[in-house]
Structures are given as structure tokens and as C-alpha cells.
PyMOL Python script that loads the backbone (N, CA, C, O; Angstrom):
from pymol import cmd

cmd.read_pdbstr("""\
ATOM      1  N   ASP A   1     329.406 -39.676  96.697  1.00  0.00           N
ATOM      2  CA  ASP A   1     330.495 -39.910  95.760  1.00  0.00           C
ATOM      3  C   ASP A   1     331.651 -40.602  96.491  1.00  0.00           C
ATOM      4  O   ASP A   1     331.845 -40.389  97.687  1.00  0.00           O
ATOM      5  N   PRO A   2     332.408 -41.421  95.779  1.00  0.00           N
ATOM      6  CA  PRO A   2     333.582 -42.042  96.405  1.00  0.00           C
ATOM      7  C   PRO A   2     334.571 -40.976  96.866  1.00  0.00           C
ATOM      8  O   PRO A   2     334.685 -39.913  96.255  1.00  0.00           O
ATOM      9  N   LEU A   3     335.275 -41.270  97.940  1.00  0.00           N
ATOM     10  CA  LEU A   3     336.326 -40.360  98.390  1.00  0.00           C
ATOM     11  C   LEU A   3     337.480 -40.424  97.395  1.00  0.00           C
ATOM     12  O   LEU A   3     337.778 -41.496  96.868  1.00  0.00           O
ATOM     13  N   PRO A   4     338.126 -39.308  97.135  1.00  0.00           N
ATOM     14  CA  PRO A   4     339.212 -39.296  96.141  1.00  0.00           C
ATOM     15  C   PRO A   4     340.475 -39.992  96.637  1.00  0.00           C
ATOM     16  O   PRO A   4     340.700 -40.121  97.840  1.00  0.00           O
ATOM     17  N   GLY A   5     341.283 -40.432  95.697  1.00  0.00           N
ATOM     18  CA  GLY A   5     342.582 -41.016  96.019  1.00  0.00           C
ATOM     19  C   GLY A   5     342.457 -42.330  96.738  1.00  0.00           C
ATOM     20  O   GLY A   5     341.589 -43.149  96.434  1.00  0.00           O
ATOM     21  N   GLU A   6     343.335 -42.520  97.695  1.00  0.00           N
ATOM     22  CA  GLU A   6     343.332 -43.723  98.520  1.00  0.00           C
ATOM     23  C   GLU A   6     342.995 -43.305  99.947  1.00  0.00           C
ATOM     24  O   GLU A   6     343.888 -43.040 100.753  1.00  0.00           O
ATOM     25  N   PRO A   7     341.690 -43.247 100.255  1.00  0.00           N
ATOM     26  CA  PRO A   7     341.281 -42.730 101.567  1.00  0.00           C
ATOM     27  C   PRO A   7     341.749 -43.605 102.720  1.00  0.00           C
ATOM     28  O   PRO A   7     341.858 -44.825 102.604  1.00  0.00           O
ATOM     29  N   THR A   8     342.020 -42.945 103.827  1.00  0.00           N
ATOM     30  CA  THR A   8     342.437 -43.614 105.060  1.00  0.00           C
ATOM     31  C   THR A   8     341.236 -43.754 105.994  1.00  0.00           C
ATOM     32  O   THR A   8     340.157 -43.235 105.710  1.00  0.00           O
ATOM     33  N   ILE A   9     341.427 -44.445 107.090  1.00  0.00           N
ATOM     34  CA  ILE A   9     340.388 -44.550 108.112  1.00  0.00           C
ATOM     35  C   ILE A   9     339.976 -43.154 108.579  1.00  0.00           C
ATOM     36  O   ILE A   9     338.788 -42.892 108.767  1.00  0.00           O
ATOM     37  N   ASP A  10     340.943 -42.260 108.766  1.00  0.00           N
ATOM     38  CA  ASP A  10     340.641 -40.887 109.167  1.00  0.00           C
ATOM     39  C   ASP A  10     339.757 -40.199 108.139  1.00  0.00           C
ATOM     40  O   ASP A  10     338.824 -39.486 108.509  1.00  0.00           O
ATOM     41  N   ASP A  11     340.033 -40.400 106.851  1.00  0.00           N
ATOM     42  CA  ASP A  11     339.218 -39.795 105.792  1.00  0.00           C
ATOM     43  C   ASP A  11     337.778 -40.297 105.850  1.00  0.00           C
ATOM     44  O   ASP A  11     336.835 -39.518 105.706  1.00  0.00           O
ATOM     45  N   PHE A  12     337.614 -41.606 106.062  1.00  0.00           N
ATOM     46  CA  PHE A  12     336.264 -42.166 106.159  1.00  0.00           C
ATOM     47  C   PHE A  12     335.546 -41.643 107.405  1.00  0.00           C
ATOM     48  O   PHE A  12     334.348 -41.364 107.358  1.00  0.00           O
ATOM     49  N   ALA A  13     336.267 -41.510 108.509  1.00  0.00           N
ATOM     50  CA  ALA A  13     335.670 -40.969 109.739  1.00  0.00           C
ATOM     51  C   ALA A  13     335.210 -39.534 109.509  1.00  0.00           C
ATOM     52  O   ALA A  13     334.102 -39.165 109.898  1.00  0.00           O
ATOM     53  N   ASP A  14     336.054 -38.727 108.880  1.00  0.00           N
ATOM     54  CA  ASP A  14     335.685 -37.341 108.588  1.00  0.00           C
ATOM     55  C   ASP A  14     334.482 -37.281 107.647  1.00  0.00           C
ATOM     56  O   ASP A  14     333.627 -36.407 107.791  1.00  0.00           O
ATOM     57  N   ALA A  15     334.411 -38.202 106.691  1.00  0.00           N
ATOM     58  CA  ALA A  15     333.274 -38.241 105.763  1.00  0.00           C
ATOM     59  C   ALA A  15     331.981 -38.583 106.505  1.00  0.00           C
ATOM     60  O   ALA A  15     330.918 -38.056 106.178  1.00  0.00           O
ATOM     61  N   ASN A  16     332.073 -39.458 107.497  1.00  0.00           N
ATOM     62  CA  ASN A  16     330.887 -39.781 108.294  1.00  0.00           C
ATOM     63  C   ASN A  16     330.399 -38.558 109.063  1.00  0.00           C
ATOM     64  O   ASN A  16     329.197 -38.298 109.125  1.00  0.00           O
ATOM     65  N   ILE A  17     331.317 -37.820 109.641  1.00  0.00           N
ATOM     66  CA  ILE A  17     330.944 -36.603 110.367  1.00  0.00           C
ATOM     67  C   ILE A  17     330.363 -35.571 109.398  1.00  0.00           C
ATOM     68  O   ILE A  17     329.394 -34.886 109.726  1.00  0.00           O
ATOM     69  N   ALA A  18     330.948 -35.462 108.221  1.00  0.00           N
ATOM     70  CA  ALA A  18     330.422 -34.542 107.204  1.00  0.00           C
ATOM     71  C   ALA A  18     329.008 -34.946 106.783  1.00  0.00           C
ATOM     72  O   ALA A  18     328.168 -34.081 106.534  1.00  0.00           O
ATOM     73  N   LEU A  19     328.740 -36.243 106.703  1.00  0.00           N
ATOM     74  CA  LEU A  19     327.399 -36.713 106.365  1.00  0.00           C
ATOM     75  C   LEU A  19     326.400 -36.320 107.453  1.00  0.00           C
ATOM     76  O   LEU A  19     325.295 -35.870 107.150  1.00  0.00           O
ATOM     77  N   ILE A  20     326.782 -36.488 108.709  1.00  0.00           N
ATOM     78  CA  ILE A  20     325.910 -36.078 109.812  1.00  0.00           C
ATOM     79  C   ILE A  20     325.589 -34.592 109.684  1.00  0.00           C
ATOM     80  O   ILE A  20     324.440 -34.185 109.852  1.00  0.00           O
ATOM     81  N   ASP A  21     326.608 -33.780 109.387  1.00  0.00           N
ATOM     82  CA  ASP A  21     326.413 -32.338 109.189  1.00  0.00           C
ATOM     83  C   ASP A  21     325.479 -32.067 108.013  1.00  0.00           C
ATOM     84  O   ASP A  21     324.550 -31.267 108.124  1.00  0.00           O
ATOM     85  N   ALA A  22     325.729 -32.739 106.880  1.00  0.00           N
ATOM     86  CA  ALA A  22     324.936 -32.515 105.672  1.00  0.00           C
ATOM     87  C   ALA A  22     323.467 -32.878 105.879  1.00  0.00           C
ATOM     88  O   ALA A  22     322.580 -32.266 105.284  1.00  0.00           O
ATOM     89  N   LEU A  23     323.219 -33.872 106.723  1.00  0.00           N
ATOM     90  CA  LEU A  23     321.845 -34.272 107.010  1.00  0.00           C
ATOM     91  C   LEU A  23     321.192 -33.385 108.065  1.00  0.00           C
ATOM     92  O   LEU A  23     320.002 -33.522 108.351  1.00  0.00           O
ATOM     93  N   GLY A  24     321.971 -32.481 108.636  1.00  0.00           N
ATOM     94  CA  GLY A  24     321.444 -31.555 109.632  1.00  0.00           C
ATOM     95  C   GLY A  24     321.136 -32.220 110.970  1.00  0.00           C
ATOM     96  O   GLY A  24     320.265 -31.763 111.710  1.00  0.00           O
ATOM     97  N   LEU A  25     321.848 -33.294 111.275  1.00  0.00           N
ATOM     98  CA  LEU A  25     321.624 -34.019 112.514  1.00  0.00           C
ATOM     99  C   LEU A  25     322.589 -33.540 113.593  1.00  0.00           C
ATOM    100  O   LEU A  25     323.755 -33.257 113.317  1.00  0.00           O
ATOM    101  N   ASP A  26     322.097 -33.453 114.807  1.00  0.00           N
ATOM    102  CA  ASP A  26     322.941 -33.015 115.919  1.00  0.00           C
ATOM    103  C   ASP A  26     323.731 -34.188 116.488  1.00  0.00           C
ATOM    104  O   ASP A  26     324.959 -34.143 116.562  1.00  0.00           O
ATOM    105  N   ARG A  27     323.015 -35.239 116.890  1.00  0.00           N
ATOM    106  CA  ARG A  27     323.635 -36.438 117.465  1.00  0.00           C
ATOM    107  C   ARG A  27     322.975 -37.653 116.826  1.00  0.00           C
ATOM    108  O   ARG A  27     321.785 -37.633 116.513  1.00  0.00           O
ATOM    109  N   VAL A  28     323.751 -38.697 116.639  1.00  0.00           N
ATOM    110  CA  VAL A  28     323.226 -39.900 115.993  1.00  0.00           C
ATOM    111  C   VAL A  28     323.565 -41.147 116.799  1.00  0.00           C
ATOM    112  O   VAL A  28     324.505 -41.163 117.594  1.00  0.00           O
ATOM    113  N   HIS A  29     322.783 -42.175 116.572  1.00  0.00           N
ATOM    114  CA  HIS A  29     323.090 -43.525 117.027  1.00  0.00           C
ATOM    115  C   HIS A  29     323.734 -44.202 115.828  1.00  0.00           C
ATOM    116  O   HIS A  29     323.262 -44.032 114.703  1.00  0.00           O
ATOM    117  N   ALA A  30     324.793 -44.960 116.039  1.00  0.00           N
ATOM    118  CA  ALA A  30     325.502 -45.547 114.901  1.00  0.00           C
ATOM    119  C   ALA A  30     325.919 -46.977 115.200  1.00  0.00           C
ATOM    120  O   ALA A  30     326.213 -47.334 116.341  1.00  0.00           O
ATOM    121  N   TYR A  31     325.939 -47.787 114.147  1.00  0.00           N
ATOM    122  CA  TYR A  31     326.408 -49.165 114.238  1.00  0.00           C
ATOM    123  C   TYR A  31     327.441 -49.389 113.143  1.00  0.00           C
ATOM    124  O   TYR A  31     327.236 -48.989 111.997  1.00  0.00           O
ATOM    125  N   GLY A  32     328.539 -50.021 113.494  1.00  0.00           N
ATOM    126  CA  GLY A  32     329.555 -50.365 112.508  1.00  0.00           C
ATOM    127  C   GLY A  32     330.038 -51.777 112.715  1.00  0.00           C
ATOM    128  O   GLY A  32     330.182 -52.239 113.846  1.00  0.00           O
ATOM    129  N   PHE A  33     330.289 -52.462 111.614  1.00  0.00           N
ATOM    130  CA  PHE A  33     330.796 -53.822 111.667  1.00  0.00           C
ATOM    131  C   PHE A  33     332.159 -53.882 110.990  1.00  0.00           C
ATOM    132  O   PHE A  33     332.335 -53.332 109.903  1.00  0.00           O
ATOM    133  N   HIS A  34     333.115 -54.536 111.615  1.00  0.00           N
ATOM    134  CA  HIS A  34     334.459 -54.762 111.096  1.00  0.00           C
ATOM    135  C   HIS A  34     335.133 -53.427 110.808  1.00  0.00           C
ATOM    136  O   HIS A  34     335.349 -52.649 111.737  1.00  0.00           O
ATOM    137  N   SER A  35     335.473 -53.133 109.558  1.00  0.00           N
ATOM    138  CA  SER A  35     336.158 -51.861 109.274  1.00  0.00           C
ATOM    139  C   SER A  35     335.243 -50.681 109.555  1.00  0.00           C
ATOM    140  O   SER A  35     335.719 -49.600 109.902  1.00  0.00           O
ATOM    141  N   GLY A  36     333.928 -50.872 109.409  1.00  0.00           N
ATOM    142  CA  GLY A  36     332.985 -49.816 109.775  1.00  0.00           C
ATOM    143  C   GLY A  36     333.057 -49.489 111.248  1.00  0.00           C
ATOM    144  O   GLY A  36     332.865 -48.336 111.635  1.00  0.00           O
ATOM    145  N   ALA A  37     333.330 -50.481 112.079  1.00  0.00           N
ATOM    146  CA  ALA A  37     333.489 -50.244 113.512  1.00  0.00           C
ATOM    147  C   ALA A  37     334.739 -49.415 113.779  1.00  0.00           C
ATOM    148  O   ALA A  37     334.720 -48.509 114.613  1.00  0.00           O
ATOM    149  N   ILE A  38     335.802 -49.715 113.088  1.00  0.00           N
ATOM    150  CA  ILE A  38     337.046 -48.952 113.241  1.00  0.00           C
ATOM    151  C   ILE A  38     336.832 -47.509 112.804  1.00  0.00           C
ATOM    152  O   ILE A  38     337.306 -46.580 113.457  1.00  0.00           O
ATOM    153  N   ILE A  39     336.120 -47.326 111.701  1.00  0.00           N
ATOM    154  CA  ILE A  39     335.822 -45.974 111.209  1.00  0.00           C
ATOM    155  C   ILE A  39     334.991 -45.215 112.236  1.00  0.00           C
ATOM    156  O   ILE A  39     335.283 -44.056 112.531  1.00  0.00           O
ATOM    157  N   LEU A  40     333.957 -45.855 112.785  1.00  0.00           N
ATOM    158  CA  LEU A  40     333.112 -45.168 113.754  1.00  0.00           C
ATOM    159  C   LEU A  40     333.852 -44.823 115.037  1.00  0.00           C
ATOM    160  O   LEU A  40     333.655 -43.737 115.582  1.00  0.00           O
ATOM    161  N   VAL A  41     334.693 -45.715 115.529  1.00  0.00           N
ATOM    162  CA  VAL A  41     335.475 -45.395 116.737  1.00  0.00           C
ATOM    163  C   VAL A  41     336.364 -44.176 116.460  1.00  0.00           C
ATOM    164  O   VAL A  41     336.509 -43.303 117.315  1.00  0.00           O
ATOM    165  N   THR A  42     336.948 -44.124 115.280  1.00  0.00           N
ATOM    166  CA  THR A  42     337.770 -42.965 114.907  1.00  0.00           C
ATOM    167  C   THR A  42     336.921 -41.703 114.852  1.00  0.00           C
ATOM    168  O   THR A  42     337.353 -40.648 115.316  1.00  0.00           O
ATOM    169  N   ALA A  43     335.718 -41.796 114.289  1.00  0.00           N
ATOM    170  CA  ALA A  43     334.818 -40.633 114.225  1.00  0.00           C
ATOM    171  C   ALA A  43     334.437 -40.167 115.629  1.00  0.00           C
ATOM    172  O   ALA A  43     334.388 -38.966 115.897  1.00  0.00           O
ATOM    173  N   VAL A  44     334.169 -41.114 116.520  1.00  0.00           N
ATOM    174  CA  VAL A  44     333.817 -40.754 117.901  1.00  0.00           C
ATOM    175  C   VAL A  44     334.986 -40.066 118.596  1.00  0.00           C
ATOM    176  O   VAL A  44     334.783 -39.119 119.356  1.00  0.00           O
ATOM    177  N   LYS A  45     336.194 -40.527 118.346  1.00  0.00           N
ATOM    178  CA  LYS A  45     337.368 -39.865 118.928  1.00  0.00           C
ATOM    179  C   LYS A  45     337.478 -38.432 118.431  1.00  0.00           C
ATOM    180  O   LYS A  45     337.892 -37.544 119.177  1.00  0.00           O
ATOM    181  N   ARG A  46     337.107 -38.198 117.165  1.00  0.00           N
ATOM    182  CA  ARG A  46     337.223 -36.863 116.570  1.00  0.00           C
ATOM    183  C   ARG A  46     336.079 -35.943 116.988  1.00  0.00           C
ATOM    184  O   ARG A  46     336.279 -34.738 117.145  1.00  0.00           O
ATOM    185  N   ALA A  47     334.878 -36.503 117.170  1.00  0.00           N
ATOM    186  CA  ALA A  47     333.714 -35.662 117.472  1.00  0.00           C
ATOM    187  C   ALA A  47     332.747 -36.406 118.389  1.00  0.00           C
ATOM    188  O   ALA A  47     331.646 -36.754 117.963  1.00  0.00           O
ATOM    189  N   PRO A  48     333.137 -36.656 119.637  1.00  0.00           N
ATOM    190  CA  PRO A  48     332.299 -37.458 120.534  1.00  0.00           C
ATOM    191  C   PRO A  48     330.914 -36.858 120.778  1.00  0.00           C
ATOM    192  O   PRO A  48     329.954 -37.591 121.017  1.00  0.00           O
ATOM    193  N   GLN A  49     330.810 -35.552 120.717  1.00  0.00           N
ATOM    194  CA  GLN A  49     329.533 -34.887 120.961  1.00  0.00           C
ATOM    195  C   GLN A  49     328.496 -35.175 119.869  1.00  0.00           C
ATOM    196  O   GLN A  49     327.313 -34.893 120.058  1.00  0.00           O
ATOM    197  N   ARG A  50     328.922 -35.730 118.735  1.00  0.00           N
ATOM    198  CA  ARG A  50     328.007 -35.999 117.626  1.00  0.00           C
ATOM    199  C   ARG A  50     327.332 -37.363 117.732  1.00  0.00           C
ATOM    200  O   ARG A  50     326.427 -37.660 116.951  1.00  0.00           O
ATOM    201  N   PHE A  51     327.753 -38.194 118.677  1.00  0.00           N
ATOM    202  CA  PHE A  51     327.239 -39.557 118.785  1.00  0.00           C
ATOM    203  C   PHE A  51     326.548 -39.778 120.125  1.00  0.00           C
ATOM    204  O   PHE A  51     327.127 -39.549 121.187  1.00  0.00           O
ATOM    205  N   ALA A  52     325.287 -40.232 120.051  1.00  0.00           N
ATOM    206  CA  ALA A  52     324.524 -40.532 121.262  1.00  0.00           C
ATOM    207  C   ALA A  52     324.827 -41.945 121.758  1.00  0.00           C
ATOM    208  O   ALA A  52     324.976 -42.172 122.959  1.00  0.00           O
ATOM    209  N   ARG A  53     324.915 -42.881 120.834  1.00  0.00           N
ATOM    210  CA  ARG A  53     325.200 -44.279 121.139  1.00  0.00           C
ATOM    211  C   ARG A  53     326.014 -44.872 120.008  1.00  0.00           C
ATOM    212  O   ARG A  53     325.925 -44.439 118.859  1.00  0.00           O
ATOM    213  N   LEU A  54     326.806 -45.865 120.354  1.00  0.00           N
ATOM    214  CA  LEU A  54     327.629 -46.548 119.358  1.00  0.00           C
ATOM    215  C   LEU A  54     327.567 -48.041 119.634  1.00  0.00           C
ATOM    216  O   LEU A  54     327.788 -48.478 120.764  1.00  0.00           O
ATOM    217  N   ALA A  55     327.266 -48.824 118.606  1.00  0.00           N
ATOM    218  CA  ALA A  55     327.281 -50.280 118.711  1.00  0.00           C
ATOM    219  C   ALA A  55     328.279 -50.801 117.687  1.00  0.00           C
ATOM    220  O   ALA A  55     328.297 -50.352 116.541  1.00  0.00           O
ATOM    221  N   LEU A  56     329.104 -51.748 118.107  1.00  0.00           N
ATOM    222  CA  LEU A  56     330.159 -52.264 117.243  1.00  0.00           C
ATOM    223  C   LEU A  56     330.102 -53.781 117.181  1.00  0.00           C
ATOM    224  O   LEU A  56     329.767 -54.443 118.163  1.00  0.00           O
ATOM    225  N   GLY A  57     330.431 -54.319 116.022  1.00  0.00           N
ATOM    226  CA  GLY A  57     330.539 -55.761 115.848  1.00  0.00           C
ATOM    227  C   GLY A  57     331.786 -56.078 115.053  1.00  0.00           C
ATOM    228  O   GLY A  57     332.149 -55.340 114.137  1.00  0.00           O
ATOM    229  N   GLY A  58     332.439 -57.163 115.395  1.00  0.00           N
ATOM    230  CA  GLY A  58     333.612 -57.597 114.634  1.00  0.00           C
ATOM    231  C   GLY A  58     334.770 -56.621 114.667  1.00  0.00           C
ATOM    232  O   GLY A  58     335.519 -56.506 113.696  1.00  0.00           O
ATOM    233  N   TYR A  59     334.923 -55.912 115.785  1.00  0.00           N
ATOM    234  CA  TYR A  59     336.002 -54.922 115.908  1.00  0.00           C
ATOM    235  C   TYR A  59     337.332 -55.646 116.109  1.00  0.00           C
ATOM    236  O   TYR A  59     337.546 -56.315 117.120  1.00  0.00           O
ATOM    237  N   ALA A  60     338.201 -55.502 115.146  1.00  0.00           N
ATOM    238  CA  ALA A  60     339.488 -56.208 115.177  1.00  0.00           C
ATOM    239  C   ALA A  60     340.519 -55.420 115.986  1.00  0.00           C
ATOM    240  O   ALA A  60     340.730 -54.231 115.748  1.00  0.00           O
ATOM    241  N   ILE A  61     341.146 -56.086 116.926  1.00  0.00           N
ATOM    242  CA  ILE A  61     342.246 -55.492 117.692  1.00  0.00           C
ATOM    243  C   ILE A  61     343.439 -56.420 117.491  1.00  0.00           C
ATOM    244  O   ILE A  61     343.496 -57.513 118.053  1.00  0.00           O
ATOM    245  N   TRP A  62     344.384 -55.965 116.682  1.00  0.00           N
ATOM    246  CA  TRP A  62     345.507 -56.810 116.283  1.00  0.00           C
ATOM    247  C   TRP A  62     346.843 -56.210 116.677  1.00  0.00           C
ATOM    248  O   TRP A  62     346.972 -55.006 116.896  1.00  0.00           O
ATOM    249  N   THR A  63     347.821 -57.080 116.759  1.00  0.00           N
ATOM    250  CA  THR A  63     349.203 -56.636 116.926  1.00  0.00           C
ATOM    251  C   THR A  63     349.685 -56.122 115.560  1.00  0.00           C
ATOM    252  O   THR A  63     349.058 -56.412 114.542  1.00  0.00           O
ATOM    253  N   PRO A  64     350.778 -55.372 115.529  1.00  0.00           N
ATOM    254  CA  PRO A  64     351.307 -54.930 114.233  1.00  0.00           C
ATOM    255  C   PRO A  64     351.615 -56.105 113.289  1.00  0.00           C
ATOM    256  O   PRO A  64     351.401 -55.996 112.081  1.00  0.00           O
ATOM    257  N   GLU A  65     352.104 -57.202 113.819  1.00  0.00           N
ATOM    258  CA  GLU A  65     352.397 -58.368 112.978  1.00  0.00           C
ATOM    259  C   GLU A  65     351.113 -58.960 112.400  1.00  0.00           C
ATOM    260  O   GLU A  65     351.074 -59.325 111.225  1.00  0.00           O
ATOM    261  N   GLU A  66     350.069 -59.059 113.216  1.00  0.00           N
ATOM    262  CA  GLU A  66     348.785 -59.564 112.722  1.00  0.00           C
ATOM    263  C   GLU A  66     348.211 -58.648 111.644  1.00  0.00           C
ATOM    264  O   GLU A  66     347.648 -59.125 110.658  1.00  0.00           O
ATOM    265  N   MET A  67     348.350 -57.348 111.826  1.00  0.00           N
ATOM    266  CA  MET A  67     347.879 -56.396 110.811  1.00  0.00           C
ATOM    267  C   MET A  67     348.638 -56.582 109.506  1.00  0.00           C
ATOM    268  O   MET A  67     348.042 -56.527 108.431  1.00  0.00           O
ATOM    269  N   ARG A  68     349.950 -56.802 109.587  1.00  0.00           N
ATOM    270  CA  ARG A  68     350.747 -57.009 108.383  1.00  0.00           C
ATOM    271  C   ARG A  68     350.269 -58.244 107.642  1.00  0.00           C
ATOM    272  O   ARG A  68     350.070 -58.205 106.428  1.00  0.00           O
ATOM    273  N   ILE A  69     350.085 -59.338 108.364  1.00  0.00           N
ATOM    274  CA  ILE A  69     349.631 -60.584 107.739  1.00  0.00           C
ATOM    275  C   ILE A  69     348.259 -60.401 107.109  1.00  0.00           C
ATOM    276  O   ILE A  69     348.031 -60.826 105.976  1.00  0.00           O
ATOM    277  N   PHE A  70     347.349 -59.771 107.837  1.00  0.00           N
ATOM    278  CA  PHE A  70     346.006 -59.524 107.313  1.00  0.00           C
ATOM    279  C   PHE A  70     346.056 -58.674 106.052  1.00  0.00           C
ATOM    280  O   PHE A  70     345.397 -58.980 105.058  1.00  0.00           O
ATOM    281  N   GLY A  71     346.845 -57.602 106.101  1.00  0.00           N
ATOM    282  CA  GLY A  71     346.973 -56.700 104.960  1.00  0.00           C
ATOM    283  C   GLY A  71     347.521 -57.376 103.715  1.00  0.00           C
ATOM    284  O   GLY A  71     347.130 -57.047 102.595  1.00  0.00           O
ATOM    285  N   GLU A  72     348.424 -58.319 103.918  1.00  0.00           N
ATOM    286  CA  GLU A  72     349.026 -59.032 102.775  1.00  0.00           C
ATOM    287  C   GLU A  72     348.087 -60.069 102.175  1.00  0.00           C
ATOM    288  O   GLU A  72     348.174 -60.368 100.984  1.00  0.00           O
ATOM    289  N   SER A  73     347.192 -60.620 102.986  1.00  0.00           N
ATOM    290  CA  SER A  73     346.386 -61.730 102.488  1.00  0.00           C
ATOM    291  C   SER A  73     344.899 -61.459 102.371  1.00  0.00           C
ATOM    292  O   SER A  73     344.171 -62.303 101.848  1.00  0.00           O
ATOM    293  N   TYR A  74     344.412 -60.301 102.843  1.00  0.00           N
ATOM    294  CA  TYR A  74     342.985 -60.025 102.832  1.00  0.00           C
ATOM    295  C   TYR A  74     342.432 -59.922 101.410  1.00  0.00           C
ATOM    296  O   TYR A  74     341.453 -60.585 101.069  1.00  0.00           O
ATOM    297  N   LEU A  75     343.049 -59.108 100.607  1.00  0.00           N
ATOM    298  CA  LEU A  75     342.628 -58.940  99.216  1.00  0.00           C
ATOM    299  C   LEU A  75     343.824 -59.164  98.294  1.00  0.00           C
ATOM    300  O   LEU A  75     344.434 -58.212  97.806  1.00  0.00           O
ATOM    301  N   PRO A  76     344.147 -60.431  98.063  1.00  0.00           N
ATOM    302  CA  PRO A  76     345.361 -60.704  97.237  1.00  0.00           C
ATOM    303  C   PRO A  76     345.186 -60.226  95.802  1.00  0.00           C
ATOM    304  O   PRO A  76     346.096 -60.375  94.986  1.00  0.00           O
TER     305      PRO A  76
END
""", "prot")
cmd.dss("prot")
cmd.show_as("cartoon", "prot")
cmd.util.cbc("prot")
cmd.orient("prot")
């Protein structure tokens, strides 16, 4: 089900960890692209013991100004 309200990156990270729990998995290999990569890095920070390997693609590292510009123009 969709997460309620306006979920944050932290909410999506917690949902990923909850999914791992719901599936009864101890440790997982995970791949994330773009915002999925940001979500997975956040999940790893919250529960590093749950991830065996992590692969990332398109991980954006921006300055606050770049984030502002992206946020204003990504989905007009």
C-alpha cells in the first residue's frame, strides 16, 4: 500500500526495512537507482546489519542550492 501523507526519505527507508522484516529475511542484497539509492543509503544507516551488499546507480550528491533548483524544476 502507498505510504500515508507525504512520506519522506526516512519513511521510505523505514518501509524498506519493514518489508525485509515482513518477508522474514535476515540480510539482503539491494540495488537502488537515483532516489532509490538515496533511500537505500538511508536504510543502511538505520539498520546496517540488515544489508549484505548494496549497489547504487545515479546517486545524486548536490549542494543545497542544486537541491533547491532540482526541487523547483523536477516535477513542475
